[in-house]
N, C-alpha and C positions, 0 to 999 in steps of 0.2 A: 709269480706275477701272472695274471690272466692274459690270454690272448684275446683278440677282439675282432668284431666285424661290425660294420656300420651300414644302416639302411638310410639312404637319402631319396627324396622324391622329386619328380619333375614339377610338382605343385602341391598344394594342400589337399588332403583327403584322397590321396592315391592309394591309401591302405598301409602306410608305414607302421602305424601303431599295431594293427592286427598282425601283420607279418612279423613284427618284432616279438609279439606274444607267441606266435607260432614257432619261431626259431627257439625261443626260450623253452617251450614245451618239448620240442624235438630234442634239443641238447640234454634236457633232463631225462627224457626217455632213453637216451643213448648212454646214460651214466655219468654225465658231466654236471658240475654245479655251474649254473649260468645265472646271470643277473642282468636286468635291463638298465639302461642309462640314457637319460635325456638331459643335456646340460641346461637347456632353457626351454620351458614349455609355456605357452600362452593358452590358458583354458579356464573356464569357470566351473568345470567339473573337477572337484578335488577330493582328497582323502586325507584322513588323519591317521598317522602311524601310532603304534602302540605307545611310543614315548611322547606323543602329543605334538608331532611335527606335521606340517601340511605339505603334500606333494600332489602332482597331477594324478587324476583318477586312472589314466591310461597306464602309468607306471605301477600303480597298485595292482591292476589287472595283470600286467606283464610279470610282476613278481609272483602272483598267484600261479601263473602258467609255469614259472620256473620252480614252484614249490618252496618258495622262501618268503620270509617276512618282509613286507614293504618297509623301505627305509628312506629317509631324506637324502641319503647318499645317491639314490637313483635319480633324483631330480633336484639338483642344488639351487636352481633358479626357476621360480614359478611366477608368471605375470597373470594377474586377474584383472581384466578390464573393468574399470569403474565408469568411464565415460568413453566417448568416441576417440579421445586423444590422450587418455591417461589410464594408468593401471596401478593396482596395489602390487608392490614388489616384495616377493617372499624369497629370502635367501636362507639356505640350509633349514628350511621348514618354518622360519619365523619371519614376521612382518618387518621389513625395513622402512616402509612408508609408502606413500602415494607419489608417483612421478608422472609428469607428462612424457609422451613418447620421445620428443626431441631431447629432453634432459636425460632420459634413460639411454638413448643411443650415444650420447656424449660420454656417458660414464660406464657403459656396460663392460668395457675392457678391464675395468678395475675388479670385475668379478672373476676373472680368470684364476686367481689363486684359490678362491672358494671352489670353483669347478674342478680344478686339477687336484685339490686336496680330497674332494669327495670321490673323484674317479680313482685316485691312487689307493684310497682305503678300500673301496669296493673291489678293485682289481686284486688286492692282496688277499681277498677272502674267497675268490671264485676261480673257476677254470676258464670261463669264457664270458666276456662282456658283450652284450648285444646293444649297440648304440643306435638310437633313433635321431635322425635329423629333424628339421622343422621347415615346413613350406618348401621352397625351392632354393637350391644353392646358387642360383644365378639371378637373384634379384639385384641387378647391378648397382642400383642406387643405395642398397643396404649392405653390400658385400664388405665394405671396409670395417675392420674390427669384428668380423664374424666370430661368434663363439659357439655356434650350434651346428653348422654344416661343415664346409671344407676347412674353416678355421680350426674347428675342433679336431677334425680328422688328421690335420697336420700335427697338432699338439700331441695327440696320443698315438700317432702313426697307425691309423685304422684303415684297412682295406675296405672299399666301399662297393655296395650293390646299389645301382641306380634303378628306382622303381617308377614305372609309368602306368597310367590308368587307361586301358584300351576302351573301357566302357564309355568314357566321355568322348572318344574319337580323337584322331590326330596323334596316335601313340608314336608314330615315326618322327613327327615333328617334335613331340615332347622329348623323346630320348636323344635323338641325334642333335636337335637344337640345343638341348641342355649341355651336351658334351661340347658342342662347338663354342659355347659361351664360357666354358671353363678355361682357366689358364692351363698351360701345358703341364705344370707340376701338379695341378688338381686332377687333370684327366688321367694321369699316371696312377692316381690312387683308386680310380674306378676299375674294378676287377671283373665286373659282370653286370648284365642288365636283367631286369625282371619285368615281364609284362604281366600286369595284374588285372583282375576282374574281367577275364575273358568269358564271353558267352558263346555257346554253340560248339561246333566240332573243331577241336584244336588241330585236327589233321589238315584243316583248310588254311591254317596259318603257317605251314611249313615254309612256304615261300617268304612269308613275312619274317621269319627267324633268319633266313638266309640274307635277306635284304638288310636287316638290322646289323647283322654281324659284318657284312661286307662294307656297309656305309660307315659304321662306327669303329670298326676294328676291335670291338669288344665282344666277348662271348655272351650269349643269352643263357643265363643260369636257370631259367624256367619260365613257363607260361602258366600262371595260376588262374584257375577258373573262378568265376563269380561265385562266392561261397554263400550258402544260406544259413550258416551257423549263427546263432543268436547271442551276440556279445555286445557289451556296452560300447556306445560311440563316444568319441572324445569330447566333442563340443558342438557348437551351434550349426555346423555344416551337416549334422546328422539328418538323414532322411526321415527319421522318426518325427521330427518337429514339423514336417510338412503334411502329416496325416491329418486330414480334416473330416473324413467320412467314417461313420460307424459301420463296422463290419461284423460285429458279433451280437450276441444276445444282451450282454451287459455293456453299457456305454459309460466309460470313464472319460470325462472331459478335463484336460489339464490346461490351465491358463498359461499361454505362452507369453510370459513377461519379456520385455525387451532385453533385460539383463538376466535372463533365466540361468540358474546354476544348479548343478547336481540333479538334472532331470533323470539321471540314472536311477534315482529313488523309485521311479515308476516302472522300470523295466520288468520287475518281477511279475506284474500283472499280465504281461504279454505271454507268459508261460502257460496261462490258464485257458482251457478250451472255452470258446464262446465269449471271451472278454476282449474288448477292443479298447485301446488307449489312443485318443486323438487330442491334438493340440489346437487351442482356440485363441484367435487373435482379435476378434471383435464380437460384439453382442449378438449379431445376427447368426453367428456360427454356433452359439452355445446350445440352443435347443433345450430339451428337457432330459439331461443325462441321468444316469443312476447314481453317479457320484461326481463331485467336482473337487479337484485338487489344486491348491495354490502352492506351487513349488518354491524352491529357494530362489533368491535373487541377490546380485551383488550391488544393487542400487535400489534399496527399498523405497525411499522417499520419491525418487524419480519414477519408479514403476507404479507407485500409488497414484501419482498424477496421471500416468498413462491409463491406468484402469478407469479413471473417471472420464478421460477424454474419449476412450474407446467405447464407452457405454457399458463396459463389463462390470464396473463396481456396482451399479444399480441392478444389473442383470443377475449377478451372483447373489446379492441381497434378496432379490425377489425369489429366486429359486430356493434359497435357504428357507425363506418364509413359507414357501409352498411345501416344504418337507424334504427337499432333496439334500442329502448329507454333504457337508463341505469340510474338507480337511486341509490344514495348512502346515507346511514343513519349513522350519527355519525362517527365511524371509517371508514366506507365505503365512506363517504363524504371526509374525509381526504385523503384516498387512491386515489380519483379521481383528486386530485390537482397536482401541479407541483413538490413540494418538501415537505418532512416531516422531521423535525429535533427534536432531543431530547438531547439538550446540557447538561441538569442536570441529565440525567439517570432516569427520572421519570418512564419510562417503561423499555426499554432495551438499551437506548443510541444510538448515531450515527445519521446519516442522509442519506436519500435515495430519489431518484426521484420517484414521483408518476406516475399515469397513464397518467396525462396530459390532461384529458378530461375537466377539469375546470381550470379557471385562479385563482388559489388559492395556498397559501403556509401555512403550519402549523408548529408551534413551540410549543413543549411541555414545560410545567412549572410545578412547584410543587403544584400550586393551582388547585383545582378541582371545576368545575362548576356543581352544583346540584340544579336544580330548575324546577318547573312545569311551563309550558308556554301555551299560547293560542294565536292564530293569524289568519292571512289570507294570502292566496297565492297572489302574485303580478300579474301584467299583463304579462303573459308568452307567448312566441312565440315557435313554433315547436310543437312536440307531446304533451308536458305537458301543452299546452295551455288549455287543457280540465279542468285543475285545477284552472285556473285564477279566483280569487275572492272567492274560496272555503274556508270555515272556518274550522280550526283544533284545536286540543288541544293535549298536550302530555307533555314530560319532557326531560330535557337535563342532561346527565352525561358524562362529558369529562374533560380531563386535557389539551388538546391542545387548543391553540388560533390560529384561522385561519384568515389570511388576504385574503380577497376575492375581487378582482376587477371586477368580472363578473357581469352579469345582475342579479339583486336580485330575488330570488325565492319566499321568504316570507318576511313579515314584522318582522320576528324573525331571519332573516339571511338566509344563503345558497345562491346558485346561479344556473343558468342554462346556457347552451350553446348548441344551436341546440337541439338535442334529449338527451342530458346528463343533469342531475340535481342532486343536493344533498343538505343536510342540517343536522343539529345536532339533530333534534327533533325525539325522540322515540315515537311511537304511532301515527305518523303523518297520517297514513292511517286509523285509527280506526273509524273515524266518517262515518256515512252512506253517507254523501255528498262527501267526498274525495274518499273513496273506490268505491262508486257507479259510480262516474264520470270516474274514471280510468278504471274500468271494462268495462263500456259501450264504452269507447274510444278504448280499445283493441279489443272488438268485432267489432266495426265499421271498424277498420283497416283490418279485415278479411272479410269485406263486409256483416256483419251480425248485427242483433239487439239483445241486451240482454233484455229479458223479464222476468227474474227471480226476486226473492226477493232481495231487498236492505235493509240492516240492519246494524246498528252500532255495534261495537264490544262489548260495555258495555251491550246493550240490549240483544245481543245474549248470552253473558256470563250469564246473569241473568236467561235466559231460560235454559241453560245447567246446571247451578247450581241446579235449581229446579228438573231437570231430575235426576241429580246425587243423590240428597238427597232422592228422592222418591225411587230410586233403592236400595240405601244403607239402608234406613229405613226398607225395606221389608226383607233385607238379614241379618241384625243384630238383636240380641235380645236386643232391646233398654231398655226394662224393667230391664234387668240384668245390662246393662251399667249404667243406672241411679242409680241402687243399688251400683255398684262399686264406683261411684262418691260420693254418700252420705256417704258410710261407710269409704272411704279413706283407709289409711294404718295404 
């Protein structure tokens, strides 16, 4: 049975997901079989496993860091917000239904058997389980029946590293205040503190380490610098989504839908020299980009209404009419069609007209399609002819069924019309062949040639994960961490 270590944070976005990936990589490099585990994740960025089950995208990345196949065992409960007060609840990779937050909190303890079964199976297959908490362990109004922070740590007897984010300021209050709000039995589980996202000369923080250790009674296991490695962000707190200005030769504008999901589909373009990816929330920001992308969304009908209200629906149609290429992925593909209907209330109910850029209609049902796919682009005309015959791989996650009478985009579905195109495949740009062809075509439209590096997203992530692990290994007291793991609680 595996030993374990758990990372909890003083708040959301302190870097738990990235540090979990780093430890998974470090343990792998040191000859151990490690696996990530997050009992409950709330995220709109998700991934489909080889056996067609849905988990958080962060756990898929962490599994990649560990060198193992992603599994639903790593994330037994996934919550995908559909409204401000409700989420789709996914258990063991399959949809259980939509629940309001209040209803979920009343019933979430019933999921403990599913969580413990997944953890037990995973622990029987590996040497070390790296567990990630969620948010803060001291949200006092939500602590009762906790299944993801200290509640889980007690269930699996996990030693805890508490992570604070010094870049936001107040790291002493974060770490010492969190410890003060824990119950004594919970404080005993905390075996070390980690100061994350430090900028500047760490030598100037020596006194800070002493103060933390003296005030908290806990050892500082490391001060991790602010890392520049390029890895996927978990969800809507990502700083990528705040990028508004063009900084490169090629300008890719992504429509920042209110319920945007799987925006990691666009991360591959950030690898390319001279290509900038920015996120647009209103018509005045759109400008005249080289390419417009409509990403996935967890609430297609509501986001279509928002597109109209923001002025972006008309702006996107106008730019497309002016010759700017537009590509939609999953929910973005649905938005590009003529109508979207939800007769059973699978998302929010109702029916709306789409952008009308593609000859398609979408009807939502209660059945969800979750599968990995691979295929080839068809013989395409117009701007996206650059992709004709290119091979891709990815995955589909959607509840809508789309009837599309347009010209076929790929042998897995989707269509194109002039310089508009869309399909359901997440990760469709990730191969070097697809992203490379598209970037070169965008450069040629500007009368230039792209001579930079062309690299697939998986190969690039492997490089970035090694950079991450090397930096974190230097910053953490790994000997002490191994001691924590060995001794347990």
